[in-house]
A tleap script that builds the chain and sets N, CA, C and O, in Angstrom:
source leaprc.protein.ff14SB
mol = sequence {
  NMET SER ILE PRO THR VAL TYR ILE MET ALA
  SER ARG ARG ASN GLY THR LEU TYR THR GLY
  VAL THR SER ASP LEU ALA ARG ARG ALA TYR
  GLU HIE ARG GLU GLY LEU ILE SER GLY PHE
  THR LYS GLN HIE ARG CYS ARG LEU LEU VAL
  TRP TYR GLU GLY HIE GLU THR MET PRO HIE
  ALA ILE ALA ARG GLU LYS GLN ILE LYS GLY
  GLY SER ARG GLN ALA LYS ILE GLY LEU ILE
  GLU THR ILE ASN PRO GLN TRP HIE ASP LEU
  TYR GLN THR LEU CALA
}
set mol.1.N position { 1.611 11.386 -6.806 }
set mol.1.CA position { 1.379 9.920 -7.637 }
set mol.1.C position { 1.397 8.435 -6.364 }
set mol.1.O position { 1.889 8.414 -5.236 }
set mol.2.N position { 0.719 7.426 -7.061 }
set mol.2.CA position { 0.711 6.579 -5.877 }
set mol.2.C position { 1.874 5.664 -6.171 }
set mol.2.O position { 2.400 5.461 -7.266 }
set mol.3.N position { 2.159 5.184 -5.082 }
set mol.3.CA position { 3.046 4.337 -4.771 }
set mol.3.C position { 2.690 3.273 -3.686 }
set mol.3.O position { 2.797 3.703 -2.538 }
set mol.4.N position { 2.252 1.849 -3.817 }
set mol.4.CA position { 1.816 0.841 -2.712 }
set mol.4.C position { 3.510 1.102 -2.132 }
set mol.4.O position { 4.544 1.323 -2.762 }
set mol.5.N position { 3.329 1.009 -1.164 }
set mol.5.CA position { 3.952 1.005 -0.004 }
set mol.5.C position { 3.766 -0.299 1.148 }
set mol.5.O position { 2.608 -0.674 1.326 }
set mol.6.N position { 4.836 -0.976 1.909 }
set mol.6.CA position { 4.780 -1.340 3.005 }
set mol.6.C position { 5.337 -0.638 3.778 }
set mol.6.O position { 6.433 -0.334 3.306 }
set mol.7.N position { 5.092 0.022 5.236 }
set mol.7.CA position { 5.214 0.577 6.638 }
set mol.7.C position { 5.577 -0.390 8.118 }
set mol.7.O position { 4.801 -1.112 8.744 }
set mol.8.N position { 6.642 -0.176 8.316 }
set mol.8.CA position { 6.249 0.151 9.880 }
set mol.8.C position { 6.344 1.045 10.623 }
set mol.8.O position { 7.414 1.649 10.555 }
set mol.9.N position { 5.280 1.565 11.691 }
set mol.9.CA position { 5.589 2.618 12.844 }
set mol.9.C position { 5.782 1.751 14.038 }
set mol.9.O position { 5.584 0.555 14.251 }
set mol.10.N position { 6.344 2.988 14.923 }
set mol.10.CA position { 6.964 2.502 16.613 }
set mol.10.C position { 6.671 3.348 17.274 }
set mol.10.O position { 6.559 4.501 16.857 }
set mol.11.N position { 6.461 2.981 18.526 }
set mol.11.CA position { 5.780 4.458 19.604 }
set mol.11.C position { 7.710 4.616 20.108 }
set mol.11.O position { 7.857 5.758 20.543 }
set mol.12.N position { 8.845 3.962 20.141 }
set mol.12.CA position { 9.777 4.284 20.924 }
set mol.12.C position { 11.165 3.152 19.835 }
set mol.12.O position { 10.875 2.236 19.065 }
set mol.13.N position { 12.115 3.496 20.060 }
set mol.13.CA position { 12.993 2.062 19.729 }
set mol.13.C position { 12.906 1.585 20.607 }
set mol.13.O position { 13.050 1.984 21.763 }
set mol.14.N position { 12.436 -0.161 19.851 }
set mol.14.CA position { 12.239 -1.082 20.259 }
set mol.14.C position { 11.123 -1.377 20.964 }
set mol.14.O position { 11.021 -2.351 21.709 }
set mol.15.N position { 10.249 -0.538 20.747 }
set mol.15.CA position { 8.290 -0.033 21.365 }
set mol.15.C position { 7.376 -1.048 20.665 }
set mol.15.O position { 7.791 -2.144 20.290 }
set mol.16.N position { 6.349 -0.708 20.537 }
set mol.16.CA position { 5.302 -0.848 19.535 }
set mol.16.C position { 5.685 -0.857 18.150 }
set mol.16.O position { 6.406 -0.091 17.511 }
set mol.17.N position { 4.948 -2.050 17.774 }
set mol.17.CA position { 5.161 -1.731 16.172 }
set mol.17.C position { 3.998 -2.034 15.407 }
set mol.17.O position { 3.135 -2.829 15.779 }
set mol.18.N position { 3.975 -1.325 14.214 }
set mol.18.CA position { 2.651 -1.782 13.581 }
set mol.18.C position { 3.253 -1.964 12.019 }
set mol.18.O position { 4.244 -1.364 11.601 }
set mol.19.N position { 2.565 -2.778 11.360 }
set mol.19.CA position { 3.040 -2.893 10.164 }
set mol.19.C position { 2.140 -2.424 9.415 }
set mol.19.O position { 1.040 -2.669 9.910 }
set mol.20.N position { 2.052 -1.762 8.282 }
set mol.20.CA position { 0.969 -1.486 7.230 }
set mol.20.C position { 0.731 -1.393 6.107 }
set mol.20.O position { 1.293 -2.488 6.074 }
set mol.21.N position { 0.373 -1.131 4.791 }
set mol.21.CA position { 0.546 -1.082 3.443 }
set mol.21.C position { -0.967 0.603 3.192 }
set mol.21.O position { -2.019 1.073 3.625 }
set mol.22.N position { 0.093 0.755 2.212 }
set mol.22.CA position { -0.818 2.424 1.866 }
set mol.22.C position { -0.345 2.598 0.560 }
set mol.22.O position { 0.721 2.009 0.381 }
set mol.23.N position { -0.899 3.387 -0.711 }
set mol.23.CA position { -0.653 3.693 -1.719 }
set mol.23.C position { -0.203 5.320 -1.962 }
set mol.23.O position { 0.300 5.931 -2.905 }
set mol.24.N position { -0.774 5.774 -0.252 }
set mol.24.CA position { -0.389 7.413 0.051 }
set mol.24.C position { 0.684 7.281 1.102 }
set mol.24.O position { 0.060 7.235 2.162 }
set mol.25.N position { 1.974 7.197 1.361 }
set mol.25.CA position { 2.870 6.659 2.663 }
set mol.25.C position { 2.378 7.994 3.448 }
set mol.25.O position { 1.700 7.868 4.468 }
set mol.26.N position { 2.823 9.604 2.825 }
set mol.26.CA position { 3.092 10.661 3.348 }
set mol.26.C position { 2.095 10.861 3.980 }
set mol.26.O position { 2.208 11.358 5.100 }
set mol.27.N position { 0.668 10.499 3.395 }
set mol.27.CA position { -0.490 10.858 4.307 }
set mol.27.C position { -1.145 9.714 5.128 }
set mol.27.O position { -1.826 10.082 6.086 }
set mol.28.N position { -1.043 8.420 4.901 }
set mol.28.CA position { -1.043 7.754 6.060 }
set mol.28.C position { -0.256 7.887 6.858 }
set mol.28.O position { -0.830 7.742 7.938 }
set mol.29.N position { 1.196 8.167 7.066 }
set mol.29.CA position { 2.499 7.956 7.926 }
set mol.29.C position { 1.123 9.516 8.730 }
set mol.29.O position { 0.392 9.440 9.717 }
set mol.30.N position { 1.277 10.413 7.975 }
set mol.30.CA position { 1.212 11.910 9.054 }
set mol.30.C position { -0.395 11.447 10.332 }
set mol.30.O position { -0.500 11.448 11.559 }
set mol.31.N position { -1.352 11.120 9.200 }
set mol.31.CA position { -2.709 10.240 9.853 }
set mol.31.C position { -2.226 9.636 11.516 }
set mol.31.O position { -2.562 10.096 12.608 }
set mol.32.N position { -1.309 8.425 11.197 }
set mol.32.CA position { -0.662 7.976 12.250 }
set mol.32.C position { -0.433 8.579 13.118 }
set mol.32.O position { -0.825 8.196 14.220 }
set mol.33.N position { 0.419 9.973 12.960 }
set mol.33.CA position { 1.772 10.703 14.145 }
set mol.33.C position { 0.894 11.346 14.592 }
set mol.33.O position { 1.025 11.568 15.796 }
set mol.34.N position { -0.334 11.923 13.940 }
set mol.34.CA position { -1.262 13.242 14.297 }
set mol.34.C position { -2.904 12.200 15.211 }
set mol.34.O position { -3.898 12.606 15.813 }
set mol.35.N position { -2.475 11.026 14.906 }
set mol.35.CA position { -4.084 10.259 15.875 }
set mol.35.C position { -5.303 10.350 15.570 }
set mol.35.O position { -6.287 10.263 16.304 }
set mol.36.N position { -5.192 10.637 13.781 }
set mol.36.CA position { -6.446 10.675 13.442 }
set mol.36.C position { -7.247 9.365 13.234 }
set mol.36.O position { -8.418 9.275 12.864 }
set mol.37.N position { -6.330 8.301 13.567 }
set mol.37.CA position { -6.913 6.726 13.173 }
set mol.37.C position { -7.164 6.630 14.038 }
set mol.37.O position { -6.308 6.929 14.871 }
set mol.38.N position { -8.711 6.075 14.613 }
set mol.38.CA position { -8.670 5.087 15.717 }
set mol.38.C position { -7.624 4.213 15.426 }
set mol.38.O position { -6.743 4.214 14.566 }
set mol.39.N position { -8.051 3.152 16.727 }
set mol.39.CA position { -7.274 1.457 16.548 }
set mol.39.C position { -6.318 1.784 17.043 }
set mol.39.O position { -6.190 2.797 17.731 }
set mol.40.N position { -4.906 0.445 16.604 }
set mol.40.CA position { -3.970 0.131 17.442 }
set mol.40.C position { -3.002 1.347 17.555 }
set mol.40.O position { -2.509 1.779 18.597 }
set mol.41.N position { -2.788 1.909 16.052 }
set mol.41.CA position { -1.703 2.811 16.389 }
set mol.41.C position { -1.503 4.142 17.262 }
set mol.41.O position { -0.441 4.656 17.614 }
set mol.42.N position { -3.096 4.644 17.568 }
set mol.42.CA position { -3.719 5.582 18.440 }
set mol.42.C position { -3.423 5.389 19.407 }
set mol.42.O position { -2.778 6.211 20.057 }
set mol.43.N position { -3.859 3.985 19.963 }
set mol.43.CA position { -3.900 3.423 21.096 }
set mol.43.C position { -2.886 3.197 21.674 }
set mol.43.O position { -2.909 3.653 22.817 }
set mol.44.N position { -1.310 2.317 21.216 }
set mol.44.CA position { 0.146 2.325 20.929 }
set mol.44.C position { 0.982 3.029 20.906 }
set mol.44.O position { 2.169 2.764 21.097 }
set mol.45.N position { 0.243 4.611 20.536 }
set mol.45.CA position { 1.307 5.751 20.553 }
set mol.45.C position { 2.022 5.623 19.126 }
set mol.45.O position { 2.733 6.585 18.835 }
set mol.46.N position { 1.949 4.643 18.244 }
set mol.46.CA position { 2.849 4.231 17.266 }
set mol.46.C position { 2.980 5.513 15.978 }
set mol.46.O position { 2.396 5.423 14.899 }
set mol.47.N position { 3.838 6.632 16.365 }
set mol.47.CA position { 4.241 7.901 15.491 }
set mol.47.C position { 4.827 8.074 14.712 }
set mol.47.O position { 4.670 8.842 13.762 }
set mol.48.N position { 6.071 7.012 15.091 }
set mol.48.CA position { 7.353 7.256 13.829 }
set mol.48.C position { 7.694 6.203 13.021 }
set mol.48.O position { 8.223 5.129 13.306 }
set mol.49.N position { 7.330 6.641 12.002 }
set mol.49.CA position { 7.849 6.090 10.740 }
set mol.49.C position { 9.124 5.656 10.834 }
set mol.49.O position { 10.009 6.501 10.703 }
set mol.50.N position { 9.543 4.066 11.112 }
set mol.50.CA position { 10.746 4.074 11.171 }
set mol.50.C position { 11.316 2.699 10.029 }
set mol.50.O position { 12.382 2.087 10.089 }
set mol.51.N position { 10.156 2.521 9.020 }
set mol.51.CA position { 10.670 1.635 7.823 }
set mol.51.C position { 9.830 1.365 6.763 }
set mol.51.O position { 8.772 0.818 7.074 }
set mol.52.N position { 10.049 1.644 5.374 }
set mol.52.CA position { 9.255 1.399 4.700 }
set mol.52.C position { 10.319 1.226 3.409 }
set mol.52.O position { 11.442 1.729 3.380 }
set mol.53.N position { 9.562 0.187 2.066 }
set mol.53.CA position { 9.226 -0.103 1.415 }
set mol.53.C position { 8.432 -0.418 0.082 }
set mol.53.O position { 7.566 -1.288 -0.004 }
set mol.54.N position { 8.784 0.285 -0.789 }
set mol.54.CA position { 7.864 0.612 -2.007 }
set mol.54.C position { 8.135 -0.874 -3.047 }
set mol.54.O position { 9.127 -1.594 -3.164 }
set mol.55.N position { 6.715 -0.921 -3.723 }
set mol.55.CA position { 6.592 -2.039 -4.408 }
set mol.55.C position { 5.819 -1.567 -6.353 }
set mol.55.O position { 5.282 -0.466 -6.474 }
set mol.56.N position { 5.878 -2.296 -7.310 }
set mol.56.CA position { 5.774 -2.141 -8.381 }
set mol.56.C position { 3.984 -2.183 -8.322 }
set mol.56.O position { 3.371 -1.246 -8.833 }
set mol.57.N position { 3.255 -3.292 -7.691 }
set mol.57.CA position { 1.806 -3.093 -7.400 }
set mol.57.C position { 1.309 -3.351 -6.216 }
set mol.57.O position { 2.031 -3.785 -5.318 }
set mol.58.N position { 0.238 -3.162 -6.076 }
set mol.58.CA position { -0.463 -3.118 -4.492 }
set mol.58.C position { -0.580 -4.630 -4.612 }
set mol.58.O position { -0.428 -4.756 -3.397 }
set mol.59.N position { -0.720 -5.890 -5.027 }
set mol.59.CA position { -1.290 -7.068 -4.771 }
set mol.59.C position { 0.474 -7.430 -3.934 }
set mol.59.O position { 0.606 -8.117 -2.921 }
set mol.60.N position { 1.383 -6.895 -4.540 }
set mol.60.CA position { 2.783 -7.571 -3.967 }
set mol.60.C position { 3.301 -6.316 -2.795 }
set mol.60.O position { 4.478 -6.164 -2.469 }
set mol.61.N position { 2.604 -5.812 -2.475 }
set mol.61.CA position { 3.236 -4.774 -1.505 }
set mol.61.C position { 2.255 -5.437 -0.592 }
set mol.61.O position { 2.846 -5.360 0.485 }
set mol.62.N position { 0.794 -6.214 -0.293 }
set mol.62.CA position { 0.170 -6.815 0.478 }
set mol.62.C position { 1.252 -8.153 0.852 }
set mol.62.O position { 1.781 -8.323 1.951 }
set mol.63.N position { 1.390 -8.872 -0.135 }
set mol.63.CA position { 1.562 -9.881 -0.002 }
set mol.63.C position { 2.773 -9.950 0.884 }
set mol.63.O position { 2.964 -11.019 1.464 }
set mol.64.N position { 3.936 -8.589 1.142 }
set mol.64.CA position { 4.765 -8.636 1.654 }
set mol.64.C position { 4.613 -8.235 2.846 }
set mol.64.O position { 5.245 -8.588 3.841 }
set mol.65.N position { 3.620 -7.357 2.747 }
set mol.65.CA position { 2.667 -7.023 4.545 }
set mol.65.C position { 2.610 -7.784 5.118 }
set mol.65.O position { 3.047 -7.797 6.269 }
set mol.66.N position { 1.858 -9.054 4.363 }
set mol.66.CA position { 1.329 -10.638 5.681 }
set mol.66.C position { 2.692 -10.987 5.538 }
set mol.66.O position { 2.886 -11.739 6.493 }
set mol.67.N position { 3.725 -10.886 4.923 }
set mol.67.CA position { 4.943 -11.455 5.288 }
set mol.67.C position { 5.473 -11.273 6.299 }
set mol.67.O position { 5.844 -12.079 7.153 }
set mol.68.N position { 5.589 -9.298 6.218 }
set mol.68.CA position { 5.478 -9.140 7.203 }
set mol.68.C position { 5.281 -9.344 9.192 }
set mol.68.O position { 6.015 -9.391 10.178 }
set mol.69.N position { 4.094 -9.397 8.929 }
set mol.69.CA position { 3.209 -9.677 10.047 }
set mol.69.C position { 3.434 -10.959 10.397 }
set mol.69.O position { 3.380 -11.264 11.589 }
set mol.70.N position { 3.730 -11.942 9.388 }
set mol.70.CA position { 3.342 -13.414 10.146 }
set mol.70.C position { 4.923 -13.648 10.279 }
set mol.70.O position { 5.204 -14.843 10.185 }
set mol.71.N position { 6.211 -12.661 10.505 }
set mol.71.CA position { 7.334 -12.496 10.819 }
set mol.71.C position { 7.282 -12.644 12.846 }
set mol.71.O position { 6.476 -12.510 13.767 }
set mol.72.N position { 8.566 -12.959 12.641 }
set mol.72.CA position { 8.931 -12.605 14.259 }
set mol.72.C position { 9.098 -11.284 14.657 }
set mol.72.O position { 9.477 -10.569 13.730 }
set mol.73.N position { 8.925 -10.642 15.860 }
set mol.73.CA position { 9.508 -9.143 16.236 }
set mol.73.C position { 11.022 -9.174 15.981 }
set mol.73.O position { 11.572 -8.163 15.546 }
set mol.74.N position { 11.806 -10.437 16.268 }
set mol.74.CA position { 12.765 -9.814 15.965 }
set mol.74.C position { 13.471 -9.534 14.443 }
set mol.74.O position { 14.519 -8.944 14.179 }
set mol.75.N position { 12.430 -10.226 13.497 }
set mol.75.CA position { 12.625 -10.036 11.790 }
set mol.75.C position { 12.174 -8.768 11.964 }
set mol.75.O position { 13.024 -7.912 11.720 }
set mol.76.N position { 11.272 -8.432 12.256 }
set mol.76.CA position { 10.903 -6.981 12.075 }
set mol.76.C position { 11.847 -5.601 12.614 }
set mol.76.O position { 12.123 -4.540 12.053 }
set mol.77.N position { 12.213 -6.193 14.050 }
set mol.77.CA position { 13.437 -5.305 13.803 }
set mol.77.C position { 14.742 -4.971 13.213 }
set mol.77.O position { 15.465 -4.003 12.977 }
set mol.78.N position { 14.669 -6.668 13.052 }
set mol.78.CA position { 15.687 -6.338 11.763 }
set mol.78.C position { 15.991 -5.805 10.670 }
set mol.78.O position { 17.127 -5.623 10.232 }
set mol.79.N position { 14.766 -5.472 10.081 }
set mol.79.CA position { 14.368 -4.586 8.974 }
set mol.79.C position { 14.121 -3.715 9.272 }
set mol.79.O position { 13.667 -3.036 8.351 }
set mol.80.N position { 14.178 -2.952 10.731 }
set mol.80.CA position { 14.233 -1.935 10.737 }
set mol.80.C position { 15.603 -1.347 10.883 }
set mol.80.O position { 15.959 -0.249 10.456 }
set mol.81.N position { 16.372 -2.274 11.582 }
set mol.81.CA position { 17.286 -1.223 11.468 }
set mol.81.C position { 19.026 -1.678 10.603 }
set mol.81.O position { 20.098 -1.074 10.654 }
set mol.82.N position { 18.595 -3.115 9.796 }
set mol.82.CA position { 19.002 -2.692 8.232 }
set mol.82.C position { 19.771 -1.022 7.633 }
set mol.82.O position { 20.950 -0.714 7.453 }
set mol.83.N position { 18.471 -0.223 7.458 }
set mol.83.CA position { 18.061 0.659 6.820 }
set mol.83.C position { 18.427 1.702 8.126 }
set mol.83.O position { 19.200 2.611 7.822 }
set mol.84.N position { 18.033 1.679 9.328 }
set mol.84.CA position { 17.577 2.904 10.241 }
set mol.84.C position { 18.109 2.353 11.186 }
set mol.84.O position { 17.260 2.050 12.025 }
set mol.85.N position { 19.325 2.011 11.528 }
set mol.85.CA position { 19.644 1.724 13.491 }
set mol.85.C position { 19.303 2.397 14.427 }
set mol.85.O position { 18.940 1.825 15.455 }
set mol.86.N position { 19.317 3.641 14.359 }
set mol.86.CA position { 19.606 4.515 15.414 }
set mol.86.C position { 17.833 4.828 15.618 }
set mol.86.O position { 17.520 5.718 16.409 }
set mol.87.N position { 16.538 3.931 14.750 }
set mol.87.CA position { 15.886 4.679 14.404 }
set mol.87.C position { 14.582 5.761 14.839 }
set mol.87.O position { 13.595 5.809 15.572 }
set mol.88.N position { 15.427 6.676 13.712 }
set mol.88.CA position { 14.782 7.893 13.288 }
set mol.88.C position { 13.916 7.848 13.086 }
set mol.88.O position { 13.462 6.704 13.109 }
set mol.89.N position { 13.096 8.789 12.780 }
set mol.89.CA position { 11.931 8.860 12.479 }
set mol.89.C position { 11.820 9.295 10.622 }
set mol.89.O position { 11.470 10.449 10.376 }
set mol.90.N position { 12.009 8.702 9.868 }
set mol.90.CA position { 11.829 8.238 8.407 }
set mol.90.C position { 10.615 9.403 8.037 }
set mol.90.O position { 10.911 9.334 6.844 }
set mol.91.N position { 9.824 10.119 8.044 }
set mol.91.CA position { 9.207 10.650 8.266 }
set mol.91.C position { 9.197 11.915 7.391 }
set mol.91.O position { 8.452 12.143 6.437 }
set mol.92.N position { 10.309 12.806 7.972 }
set mol.92.CA position { 10.523 13.796 7.286 }
set mol.92.C position { 11.248 13.954 6.121 }
set mol.92.O position { 11.606 14.986 5.553 }
set mol.93.N position { 11.438 12.632 5.806 }
set mol.93.CA position { 12.388 12.045 4.342 }
set mol.93.C position { 11.362 11.743 3.289 }
set mol.93.O position { 11.700 11.088 2.303 }
set mol.94.N position { 9.901 12.255 3.456 }
set mol.94.CA position { 9.384 11.559 2.264 }
set mol.94.C position { 8.848 13.550 1.608 }
set mol.94.O position { 8.183 13.768 0.595 }
set mol.95.N position { 9.407 14.646 2.571 }
set mol.95.CA position { 9.025 15.546 1.859 }
set mol.95.C position { 9.786 15.875 0.491 }
set mol.95.O position { 9.392 16.792 -0.229 }
savepdb mol mol.pdb
quit
């Protein structure tokens, strides 16, 4: 089942953050965790899924991703800490 989702990966609590969008969060988070994708998340070791938000359509998810990316680091931390104050890896909750 395809669910357009915006997500944030982190290297550690208050570490480097990466915001992305996907239609298959479990697969995409696994790719980040295992370093299967060359680029920012692999280079900065962003392996913890710390926040995600599902959307009805991919255009809505992309618009939300752009909004989050355009915001401040503090705003991203606020999003994370609203639902995940301990910065737990939420990957296990996807199964």
